[in-house]
N, C-alpha and C positions, 0 to 999 in steps of 0.2 A: 714542534710545536703543531698539534691535532689535525689535521684540516678543519674547513668547515665553510660554511655555505654564507653566503654575501649575501647584504643589504639587496643586494638586485634578484635575489631571488621573487619573490612576487611578481616581478614582470617577465622570467625569463620562464618559471616553471623549474618543478625538482627535477625533471628530467635528466638536463645536464649536469649534475651534479652527480656525483660518486655515491658510493653509499655509504663510505668511512666520511665524507663531510659530512651529509644528513645526520647519521647515529652523530658523530663528532659535533655537533651545532645541538643535538639534544642533551648530551651533556654536561656542551657546555650554561647552556641555562634550566639547568635542574635534574632531567632527567637523566640517569646513565643507566645506558645499553649497549646492547653489545649485540650481532647477526642470530645468535642462539637465542639470548634473552627475548630478543625480539615475536621468534620460533615460536617460541614456549609459549608466549603471550599472547599470541594470531591463535592459536587450537582452539582460546574457549572465549575470544573477542573479537568483535569485525573494531575494526579500519576509527568510525567515529569514538565506539567503546577505550578502544585503546587510549584516545589523545582525550577526552573527559576525565579517564582514568590517572594521566599524568598531569592535570589541570590545580592539582592542590601543592606540589613541588614546581611548579613551571615560574618562574622569573622572566621571561623573555614577555620583552611591552615594543611597542610602535609597530616597525616593520615586520619584529618576530612573534606579533600577541597572535596570531593565527597559526601559525608555523606548526605545532603538533599534529594540528589534524593533516592538514595537508603531507608533514611527514610522513603519519600513521597509515593516510592512502599510496604514497608513493613507495614505502619498505612491505607494507601488504603484497605490491602489484611483482613486489620485484623479488623478493624471500620466498612467499607462498603462492607462488604462481597457477600450483594447481587448484587453489582453494577459488572458491568464487561471492567475493565481496559485494556490497548490497549496489557501490559504485557502478559496477559492470553489468549484474543486471539491468540498474535501471539504463545506463548507456543503449542498451541490447531493445528494451522495452522503447522507449524514445527511437528505434530507429522504426522498429514494427508499426507504432502511432505514426511517424513522418509517412514510410512507405503507403499504406491501406489508404492514409487519407489525400497522399498521389494519386495512388492506381482510382480512390472515388474522381477526384478532378480529371480522370483522363489520361495524365502525364504517366510515361514508361516506368515501370519502375517493377520488383519482384517481390511480394511478402511473402510468397511459398518458403523463398528464400533466407527472407528476414525472418520469419517465422520458423525454422529449422532453427539455426542461430539460439534466436532466446531458448528455445524447448529442448536446445541442449545441455544450456547450464542452468536450466530449473530440474534437470533430473537431477542436481546436483547439491541443491538446499537439502537444507538440517533437513529432520524429519519434524512431525508436530509435537511441539514444546517450548520449553525458554527460551531451547535457543531459535529454533524456528521466528521465536515472537522476537526475540533478540534482531534479528533479521529484518524484518519487518517493520520494524519501528524508525532503523535508521532510512532504511529500504524507500516509506512512505514518505521522508523526506524531501528525496533527491526527484518525484514523481509527481507532489500532489498537485502543483500546478495544471501538469497533465491529467488529473484523474477523470476530469468530464467526457474529452474526446475520448479515451482509453475503455469509458465504461460504455460510450455510445458505438463506436465503432464495428463491433459485432452487427449491432443492428442494423448499422446503416452498410455493411454489406450484406445482408442478407435481404433488404429493400432491393440491392442491387441484384437480384439472383447470386449472388456468390454464396449457396448454403457454406460448401466445404470450407472456404477462409474463413466466416461466419465464426462457425462452428471450432476451426484451430485458433482461434481468436479465444473465443466466449472462455475454451480450457485451460488458453496461458491465464488467464484472468484467474478463474477458480482454482489455477496448480499455486497463483501467488497467493490466493486468498481462501484457501480451504475453506471455511466458513460461506462461502458464494455456492457451494460446490454444489450442480445440478441445477441452478439459479439463472445465471447468466448464459448456458445453452438454453433453457429453457425461451427465455428473449427472443432466439432465433431459431427456436420452433413455433414458437409462438408466431411469429412472422415470414413462415414459411406452410402452414396450414394445420397447425396441431393444438391451434388455441383453445379450443374448448379443453382438452385431453390437459393441456398447461397450466390453466388455472386451474383448475380439480386441481392436480396435484402441488401445485402453488399453496393452495389455500389450505389443504391437507398438511404438507411441512410447517406452515404457521401456527396449526394448531395442534399440532404433536407435543408433549408437553416431556415425551422424550429425550428430544432433539436441545440440544444446544440453541440458548435463547439469541446466540448471536446470530447461525443460523436458519433460525425463525424469522430472524427479523431480516436477513438476506429474501427470505422470500416475499416479506412483506411488502421489502421495497419493490423485488420484482412487480408486483400485483399491482403495487400502485404507478410505475412504469406503463404495464400495459393498461392504464386507466381503469382497473377497477375499482372503484370507489366506492359502492357498496362493501366489497368482500374486506377492504382495509377498514373501513368504518367498525363493521361485526366484528375484527380480529384484533383490531392495529393496540385499542383498548386493556384488552387480557396480556396482550404480548408485553404489554406498559407494567402489570402486576406482575407479571410472571418475573423481569426482568428488575423490578423494585423489592420481588421476594426475592432475587438471589444480591441485591446488593450491588447492581450494573447499573448502577444511576447513571452514569455517562448512556448508555444505551439507553435507557428508561426517558433520558433525555433526546433520544436522539428521536425515537419514536415519537417520543408527545410534538416534539416541532415539527414532522411528516405529519402527525395526524392535525395539526395543529392550520398546519398549512393546504390541506385538505379540504381543511374549515372556509377558510378566505378565498380555498377556485372551486372547489361549490356547493357551497352551503350546509346548514346541518339545522335542526330545530335546537330550541335555545336548553335542552334536555342535556343534547350531545355535547351541547359546547362548554356546559359546564362540567360536564366530565373530565372535559381537552383540559380545560382551564385546569378545574384542580389538579388535573398528573403535570402540569405545565409547575404549578407553584411547590409543589410534591418535589418534584426534581429538582430545583434552583434549588429549595429547601437541604437536601444534601449535595449543597455543588455537584451536581448532575452536569452544570450545562450554562450557556448564554443567556438572557432575558429577552 
C-alpha cells in the first residue's frame, strides 16, 4: 500500500511526513506525480500556481480540501531547494519589518543582518516579465497585511537619523516592485535634506509620457506622501487619462481614488471636483475597481 498522510496533517504540519507520503496522498486524491514530475512542473510554476493547476483534478474534501496548497509548498522546499519561492521571500521580509520596527522602539535587533538575508534572496528573483509577475502575484498574498509598515519603514528610519539603513530598506522595496524604482528612495532623500530636488524629479517622472504608467503612478504616490498637493492635483488627471488610454483601468481607478481622497483632505474648486468625479465614474464603468 502506498504511504499516505493521515488526517492529523493540518495540526502537525507536513514537515514530519515523508516525500513519498505527500506524493502518495496527492495521487490518492487525483494528482499523480513523482519527484521528477514535480521538479519539472516547478521549473515554470511557483507553489500556489501548482496547487491551483491541480484544482480541477482534486477529489479531496474535509481535512484534505486544502492539502494541495500545503503539499506544493512543502515539496517545493524539499525538491527544488535552490529555488526562491514567494513564501520564503515573504518570511524574510516580515523578519526585516519586525526587526526594523523593533529597533525603532529601542529593542535590541540587527536590522543590517536581516536585510542582508533578504537582499541575497532578491538577487535570485526572476527578471522582469511574466515570471516575475507570477512571483509577485503570489508574494503579495502573503505580505499585503504588512504593506503599510513596509512602505513606511524607510521614512521612519530616515527620521530617526538612520539614512543608510533607510536607503537599504527602500531599495529592497524597489527591488521587489520595480515600478517603484527611484520613488521609495526619493522619500528617504526628501527626509534627509534633498526635498526640493526630489520633488522636481518626481514631478518629471509623473509627467514623462515615455515612462510606463505604473512607474509614473509610483512617482505620483510619492508626491502624495510628501503632501505636494498642488503637484498631485496638476498631474493626477493627466496620469488618469494616460492609464485610461492604455486600457489600464485598475490603475486608472487607483489614480482617481487617490485624487478623490486628496479632494476630501484638502478641498478643491467645483470644476476640479467634477473632473475627478467624472473619472471615477469612467473607471467604475470599465470595471476598474470599487465605488
